[in-house]
Every structure is written in structure tokens, then in C-alpha cells.
C-alpha positions as CSV (number, residue, x, y, z in Angstrom):
1,M,7.8,65.5,-60.5
2,N,6.2,62.8,-58.2
3,K,2.8,61.7,-59.3
4,P,0.1,61.6,-56.6
5,P,-0.9,58.1,-55.5
6,S,-3.9,56.8,-57.4
7,R,-7.2,55.8,-55.8
8,Q,-6.3,52.1,-56.5
9,S,-3.0,52.3,-54.7
10,Q,-4.7,54.1,-51.7
11,A,-7.3,51.3,-51.5
12,A,-4.6,48.7,-51.6
13,D,-3.4,49.7,-48.1
14,P,-6.1,48.9,-45.5
15,A,-4.8,51.7,-43.2
16,D,-5.2,54.3,-46.1
17,A,-8.5,53.0,-47.4
18,P,-11.6,55.2,-47.1
19,H,-13.7,54.9,-44.0
20,W,-16.7,53.5,-45.9
21,L,-14.5,50.8,-47.5
22,R,-13.0,49.7,-44.2
23,R,-16.5,49.4,-42.7
24,R,-17.7,47.3,-45.6
25,R,-14.6,45.0,-45.3
26,A,-15.3,44.6,-41.6
27,R,-18.9,43.6,-42.3
28,L,-17.9,41.1,-45.0
29,A,-15.1,39.6,-42.8
30,P,-15.9,36.3,-41.0
31,A,-17.5,36.9,-37.6
32,L,-14.9,35.2,-35.3
33,P,-15.2,35.0,-31.6
34,R,-13.0,37.7,-29.9
35,W,-11.7,35.2,-27.3
36,I,-10.0,33.0,-30.0
37,D,-6.3,33.6,-30.4
38,W,-5.8,32.1,-33.8
39,H,-2.0,32.3,-33.7
40,F,-2.0,30.4,-30.4
41,A,-4.5,27.9,-31.9
42,L,-2.3,27.3,-35.0
43,L,0.7,26.8,-32.7
44,L,-1.2,24.3,-30.6
45,V,-2.3,22.4,-33.8
46,A,1.4,22.3,-35.0
47,V,2.4,20.9,-31.6
48,L,-0.3,18.2,-31.8
49,V,0.8,17.3,-35.4
50,I,4.4,17.0,-34.3
51,G,3.3,14.9,-31.4
52,A,1.4,12.6,-33.7
53,I,4.4,12.3,-36.0
54,V,6.6,11.4,-33.0
55,W,4.1,8.8,-31.9
56,V,4.0,7.2,-35.3
57,L,7.8,7.2,-35.8
58,S,8.6,6.3,-32.1
59,P,10.0,2.8,-33.0
60,I,12.8,4.4,-35.1
61,L,13.3,7.7,-33.2
62,A,15.1,6.3,-30.2
63,P,18.7,6.3,-31.5
64,F,18.3,9.7,-33.1
65,L,16.9,11.2,-29.8
66,A,19.7,9.6,-27.8
67,A,22.3,10.9,-30.2
68,A,20.8,14.4,-30.1
69,I,20.9,14.4,-26.2
70,L,24.6,13.2,-26.3
71,A,25.4,15.8,-28.9
72,Y,23.9,18.5,-26.7
73,I,25.9,17.3,-23.7
74,F,29.3,17.1,-25.5
75,D,28.9,20.3,-27.5
76,P,30.6,22.5,-24.9
77,L,33.5,20.1,-24.7
78,V,33.9,20.2,-28.5
79,D,33.6,24.0,-28.5
80,R,36.4,24.1,-25.9
81,M,38.7,21.9,-27.9
82,E,37.9,23.9,-31.0
83,R,38.9,27.2,-29.3
84,R,42.2,25.5,-28.4
85,G,43.1,24.9,-32.1
86,L,41.5,21.6,-33.1
87,S,39.2,21.4,-36.1
88,R,35.6,20.8,-35.4
89,S,35.8,17.3,-37.0
90,L,38.8,16.3,-35.0
91,A,37.3,17.6,-31.8
92,T,34.2,15.6,-32.5
93,I,36.2,12.4,-33.1
94,V,38.0,12.9,-29.8
95,A,34.7,13.4,-28.0
96,V,33.1,10.3,-29.5
97,L,36.2,8.2,-28.7
98,L,36.1,9.4,-25.1
99,L,32.5,8.4,-24.8
100,A,33.2,5.0,-26.4
101,L,36.1,4.5,-24.0
102,A,33.9,5.2,-21.0
103,V,31.3,2.7,-22.3
104,V,33.9,0.0,-22.8
105,L,35.4,0.5,-19.3
106,L,31.8,0.3,-17.9
107,L,31.1,-2.9,-19.7
108,V,34.5,-4.6,-19.1
109,I,35.3,-3.5,-15.6
110,V,32.4,-2.1,-13.6
111,L,29.5,-4.2,-15.0
112,P,31.1,-7.7,-14.2
113,L,31.9,-6.5,-10.6
114,F,28.5,-5.1,-10.2
115,Y,26.8,-8.3,-11.4
116,K,29.0,-10.5,-9.2
117,E,28.2,-8.5,-6.1
118,V,24.5,-8.3,-7.0
119,A,24.4,-12.1,-7.3
120,Q,26.0,-12.4,-3.8
121,L,23.6,-9.8,-2.4
122,T,20.6,-11.7,-3.7
123,Q,21.9,-14.9,-2.0
124,L,22.3,-12.8,1.2
125,I,18.8,-11.6,0.9
126,Q,17.6,-15.2,0.6
127,G,19.2,-16.0,3.9
128,F,17.7,-12.9,5.4
129,V,14.2,-13.9,4.3
130,E,14.8,-17.4,5.8
131,Q,15.9,-15.9,9.0
132,L,12.8,-13.7,9.1
133,K,10.7,-16.8,8.6
134,N,12.3,-18.7,11.4
135,T,12.7,-16.0,14.0
136,V,10.8,-12.7,13.4
137,V,7.6,-14.1,12.0
138,P,6.9,-16.6,14.8
139,W,7.7,-13.9,17.4
140,V,5.2,-11.5,15.7
141,N,2.5,-14.2,15.4
142,A,3.0,-15.0,19.1
143,K,2.8,-11.4,20.3
144,L,0.0,-10.1,18.0
145,G,-2.0,-13.3,17.7
146,T,-1.7,-13.2,13.9
147,A,-1.0,-16.0,11.4
148,I,1.5,-14.4,9.1
149,Q,3.2,-16.9,6.7
150,L,6.3,-16.1,4.7
151,D,7.0,-18.4,1.8
152,A,10.8,-18.3,1.7
153,S,11.1,-21.2,-0.8
154,S,9.1,-19.4,-3.5
155,F,11.1,-16.2,-3.0
156,R,14.3,-18.2,-3.2
157,T,13.2,-19.9,-6.4
158,F,12.3,-16.5,-8.0
159,M,15.6,-15.0,-7.0
160,Q,17.6,-17.9,-8.4
161,E,15.7,-18.0,-11.7
162,N,15.8,-14.3,-12.3
163,I,18.8,-12.7,-10.7
164,S,21.3,-14.8,-8.9
165,D,21.9,-17.3,-11.6
166,A,23.4,-16.1,-14.9
167,S,22.1,-19.2,-16.7
168,G,18.5,-18.0,-16.3
169,I,19.2,-14.7,-18.0
170,A,21.2,-16.5,-20.7
171,K,18.3,-18.9,-21.4
172,R,15.9,-16.0,-21.8
173,V,18.3,-14.1,-24.0
174,F,18.8,-17.1,-26.3
175,A,15.0,-17.8,-26.3
176,T,14.4,-14.2,-27.4
177,V,17.0,-14.6,-30.2
178,G,15.3,-17.8,-31.3
179,S,11.8,-16.4,-31.3
180,G,12.4,-12.8,-32.1
181,G,15.6,-12.6,-33.9
182,L,14.5,-9.6,-36.0
183,A,13.8,-7.7,-32.9
184,V,17.3,-8.4,-31.5
185,V,18.8,-7.3,-34.8
186,A,16.7,-4.1,-34.7
187,V,18.0,-3.3,-31.2
188,L,21.6,-3.9,-32.3
189,I,21.1,-1.7,-35.3
190,N,19.7,1.1,-33.1
191,I,22.6,0.9,-30.8
192,S,25.1,1.0,-33.7
193,L,23.3,4.0,-35.1
194,V,23.9,6.1,-32.0
195,P,27.6,6.8,-32.5
196,I,27.2,7.4,-36.2
197,V,24.4,9.9,-35.8
198,L,26.2,11.4,-32.8
199,F,29.2,12.2,-34.9
200,Y,27.3,14.1,-37.6
201,L,25.1,15.9,-35.2
202,L,28.0,17.0,-33.0
203,R,30.1,18.0,-35.9
204,D,27.4,20.2,-37.4
205,W,25.7,21.2,-34.2
206,D,26.4,25.0,-34.4
207,E,25.4,25.1,-38.0
208,L,22.1,23.2,-37.4
209,V,21.2,25.5,-34.5
210,A,21.9,28.6,-36.8
211,R,19.7,27.2,-39.6
212,V,16.8,26.5,-37.2
213,D,17.2,30.1,-35.9
214,E,17.0,31.4,-39.5
215,L,13.7,29.6,-40.1
216,V,11.9,31.1,-37.1
217,P,9.5,33.8,-38.2
218,R,10.8,37.2,-37.3
219,R,7.5,38.0,-35.6
220,Y,8.1,35.3,-33.0
221,H,11.9,35.3,-33.0
222,Q,12.3,37.1,-29.7
223,T,9.7,34.8,-28.0
224,V,11.2,31.6,-29.5
225,N,14.7,32.7,-28.4
226,S,13.4,33.4,-24.9
227,V,11.8,29.9,-24.7
228,A,14.9,28.3,-26.2
229,S,17.1,30.0,-23.7
230,E,14.9,28.8,-20.8
231,V,14.9,25.3,-22.2
232,D,18.7,25.4,-22.6
233,A,19.0,26.5,-19.0
234,V,16.8,23.7,-17.7
235,L,18.4,21.0,-19.9
236,S,21.9,22.2,-18.9
237,E,20.8,22.0,-15.2
238,F,19.8,18.4,-15.6
239,L,21.9,16.9,-18.3
240,R,25.2,18.6,-17.3
241,G,24.5,19.3,-13.7
242,Q,22.4,16.4,-12.5
243,L,24.5,13.8,-14.3
244,T,27.6,15.3,-12.5
245,V,25.7,15.0,-9.2
246,M,24.8,11.4,-9.9
247,L,28.4,10.5,-10.7
248,I,29.8,12.3,-7.6
249,M,27.2,10.8,-5.2
250,A,27.6,7.3,-6.7
251,T,31.4,7.6,-6.1
252,F,30.8,8.9,-2.6
253,Y,28.5,6.1,-1.6
254,V,30.6,3.4,-3.1
255,V,33.8,4.7,-1.4
256,G,32.0,5.5,1.9
257,L,30.3,2.1,2.2
258,W,33.6,0.3,1.2
259,A,35.4,2.3,3.9
260,V,33.1,1.1,6.7
261,G,33.6,-2.5,5.5
262,L,30.4,-3.3,3.7
263,K,31.0,-6.1,1.2
264,F,28.4,-4.9,-1.2
265,A,29.5,-1.3,-1.4
266,L,29.6,-1.3,-5.2
267,P,26.0,-2.3,-6.1
268,V,24.4,-0.4,-3.1
269,G,26.5,2.7,-3.8
270,L,25.8,2.8,-7.5
271,I,22.1,2.2,-7.1
272,T,21.9,5.0,-4.5
273,G,24.0,7.5,-6.4
274,L,22.5,6.9,-9.9
275,L,18.9,7.2,-8.6
276,V,19.4,10.6,-6.8
277,F,17.5,12.3,-9.7
278,V,14.3,10.7,-8.3
279,P,13.6,12.4,-5.0
280,Y,13.9,10.0,-2.0
281,L,13.8,6.9,-4.2
282,G,17.6,6.4,-4.5
283,V,18.3,7.0,-0.9
284,A,15.4,4.9,0.4
285,L,16.3,2.0,-1.8
286,G,20.0,2.2,-1.0
287,L,19.2,2.5,2.7
288,V,17.1,-0.6,2.6
289,L,19.7,-2.6,0.7
290,G,22.5,-1.3,2.9
291,T,20.6,-2.2,6.1
292,V,19.9,-5.7,4.9
293,A,23.5,-6.2,3.9
294,A,24.8,-4.8,7.3
295,V,22.4,-7.0,9.3
296,M,23.5,-10.2,7.5
297,Q,27.2,-9.3,7.4
298,F,28.3,-7.7,10.6
299,D,28.6,-9.7,13.9
300,S,27.8,-6.5,15.8
301,V,24.6,-5.6,14.1
302,L,24.2,-2.2,15.9
303,T,27.7,-1.1,15.1
304,G,27.3,-2.1,11.4
305,L,24.0,-0.4,11.1
306,A,25.4,2.8,12.7
307,L,28.3,2.9,10.3
308,V,26.1,2.3,7.2
309,W,23.4,4.8,8.3
310,A,26.2,7.3,9.0
311,V,27.4,7.1,5.4
312,F,23.9,7.7,4.1
313,A,23.3,10.6,6.6
314,V,26.6,12.3,5.5
315,G,25.7,11.6,1.9
316,Q,22.4,13.4,2.3
317,V,24.1,16.4,3.9
318,V,26.8,16.5,1.2
319,E,24.3,16.3,-1.6
320,S,21.8,18.8,-0.3
321,L,24.2,21.5,1.0
322,F,27.2,21.2,-1.3
323,V,27.0,19.1,-4.5
324,T,23.5,19.9,-5.7
325,P,23.7,23.7,-5.1
326,K,27.1,23.7,-6.8
327,F,26.3,21.8,-10.0
328,V,22.5,22.0,-10.4
329,G,21.2,25.0,-8.4
330,E,17.4,24.8,-8.2
331,R,15.6,21.6,-9.1
332,I,14.0,21.3,-12.6
333,G,10.6,21.7,-11.0
334,L,9.2,18.2,-11.7
335,H,7.1,16.7,-8.9
336,P,8.2,13.2,-7.8
337,V,4.9,11.8,-9.2
338,A,5.7,13.5,-12.5
339,V,9.2,12.0,-12.5
340,I,7.8,8.5,-12.1
341,F,5.1,9.1,-14.7
342,A,7.7,10.5,-17.2
343,L,9.9,7.5,-16.7
344,M,7.1,5.1,-17.3
345,A,5.5,7.0,-20.2
346,F,8.8,7.6,-22.2
347,G,9.8,4.0,-21.4
348,Q,6.5,2.8,-23.0
349,L,7.1,5.0,-26.1
350,F,10.8,4.6,-26.7
351,G,11.9,1.6,-24.6
352,F,15.2,1.7,-22.8
353,F,16.3,5.0,-24.5
354,G,13.0,6.5,-23.4
355,V,13.9,6.0,-19.8
356,L,17.1,7.8,-20.4
357,L,15.4,10.6,-22.2
358,A,12.4,10.9,-19.9
359,L,13.6,13.6,-17.5
360,P,15.3,16.0,-19.9
361,A,12.4,15.8,-22.4
362,S,10.0,16.4,-19.5
363,A,12.0,19.3,-18.3
364,A,11.8,20.9,-21.8
365,I,8.1,20.2,-22.0
366,L,7.6,21.8,-18.6
367,V,9.1,25.0,-19.9
368,G,6.6,25.0,-22.8
369,L,3.7,24.3,-20.5
370,R,4.7,27.3,-18.3
371,H,4.6,29.6,-21.3
372,V,1.3,28.1,-22.4
373,A,-0.1,28.7,-18.9
374,V,1.0,32.4,-19.1
375,R,-0.6,32.8,-22.5
376,Y,-3.8,31.1,-21.3
377,K,-4.1,33.3,-18.2
378,G,-3.6,36.4,-20.4
379,S,-6.2,35.3,-22.9
380,A,-9.9,36.3,-23.1
381,V,-10.9,32.7,-22.3
382,F,-9.4,32.9,-18.8
383,Q,-10.3,36.5,-18.1
384,R,-13.8,36.5,-19.6
385,Q,-16.5,37.0,-16.9
386,Q,-19.5,35.7,-18.9
């Protein structure tokens, strides 16, 4: 026969406790403001603590963050190879080797050509500035009654020392090695860590994601999954979609400018295509460089300008109507000012890798801020009248 529950067992459950006991417990409980959401406050504190840890460890986090971003990008490729019969480890090795091959080709083939044409372009710009000084500036001064002066010699010296002459760069590099050798060694170590960390993260990516999912409290599991899915969608939009758009548009501008006969198609096209993720900046900078190169190169200036501008006009149409809707869809929702701030802030925190990580990390933070705003607008703090 089942024994009736004792008074002690009844009092152990707050819902089954006597009314007088519940009232006494309520009076003895701390008087907390009703508008405080303690779960949200604890989450905010946790975010601030994590942010502080990231700030303290920022000097060593760059290669790990870069490897994590690369692992996220290449995970679908490894999954696809795994479904076709390759083991996870072998598929990871293939992916890392493909990435290494792309980097080697970039350093061996594209980068020397790019630097050569940039050096030629800087010399061309020096001639353009000299021409402005001798023709345009006197005409403007005569027509407007101004006294504009253009110091072409200082500009020429600056360009020769910083860009057009490789010896200037080499001198600064060797001076850095001599005065800050440990810093150079640290940079080399960070670069060498990226492929090693990438291999282990990419090989164990699915297992790591599953373990993190198991650690999420069941009470918040659905919410966390919702936020993670949204972050995944935003990151996929940028990392896999926007990078594809950048490569396609860089190729388009290089080929298009080369087809119309522009000598400096490679640097102008690469700069324009790789900066399309910053609204208007890439096109504006490429258009200025292309215009200067066309004015200095073509005998028929109007014809040269018309051809170069036509390439940029067609590129804008192709990007806006076809390439971006196909591979990206809607933009990640970052304002152009936020894009510039993110590039500068992450660059300050993590250096060169920070610039690469700025937009994807900002996009993920944007998702979190959207959910924080929804919680805030639903809280008593926002809705309270008095």
C-alpha cells in the first residue's frame, strides 16, 4: 500500500506548500525590482566577461580566429568530399592543400605582376600630377583669381620612397627586423599556426559543434539554436557569398579593362573587385584610378574614358542585378559607416587578421544585437510608463 506523502515532503515542493508558508517565503525573499530580468543580466555579464578575455588575449587570438573562419568556409567542401567516400582526415588534408596551393599561386604569379603594375601606375600618377601643375592649376588660378599651388616634387618624393621603389620597402622591412626581430618572429609564428590550427579545427568541426550544442542549457536550447541558425545564415551570406562576388567582380574588371586596352587592368581591376564589400568605396576608387590611367595612356582621351567608364557601368549592372542576388541575396545589414568602423576597430585589436575578420564578426554581432533589441523592447524597462 502506498503511504501518503508526509508534511515534510509536501513542504519541499513550493507549489504544494501551504498558503501561509508560501506567503512567509515571499516576505522573506529579497525585494527585487520587477523590471530586472536577471537571466538577461547574467547573459550580459557573461558577454562582457568574454569580451574582456578576448581583449586581454587579442595578441594571440588572431591565428586561431583566422583558422576558425577558414574552417567554417571549407567545412561544406570537406562534407561533400566525405559524402563521396573520402575519410574526414583525408578530405581535410585535400582542402588545406588546395588553400595552400591558392596562396602559393597568389604569391608567385599574381602578386609580382600586381606590384609591377602598381609601380608603373604610381609613376604615371606622378606625371599626371606634374601635368596638373603645369596646365590645369595655372588655368584655374587665371579664371578664378586664386593662388593654388601644387607641390609636385614632394608628392613625387613620397611616391618614390613608399610605393614605386622596392628598395624603400626593403629598407623598412630590414630596419624592422633589426629593431624588432621578436615582433617579426611572432608574426611568422602566427602565420605558421594558421594551417596547423585549421587542420585540427576542420577535421573535428562537426564534433566540436555537437559538443557545444550539448553544453547549451535545455531551457535556452531552442533560443540558442535560433540565434545560431541566423548567425550561420549571415556568415554564409558574407563568407561564402560575398567572397564569391568579390572574386567574380575582380575577374570581370581585370578582363574588361584589359579588353579595352588599359595597361593597368590588373591592379585597378583587383582593387575594384576586392573592395566591393564596402559599398561605393571599391567602385569609386577603381573609377578614379582607371580615369587617371586612361587620361595618361590613351591619345584620344574621350575615347579612352568612354571605354573605361563603360566597363565600370556594365560592372555595376552585372553586380547589382545578377551576381549579388545570385550569391549573396540581401546585404548583411551593416551601414557603410559601420563597415568602416569595423575594419578600423578589428584592425586595431587583431592587426591584419582583424581586417579580414572584421565584417564576418560584425555580422555575427549584429545578429546578437538584434535579439538584444527585441528582448529590451519586450522588457519592463522599455514598456514601463513611470
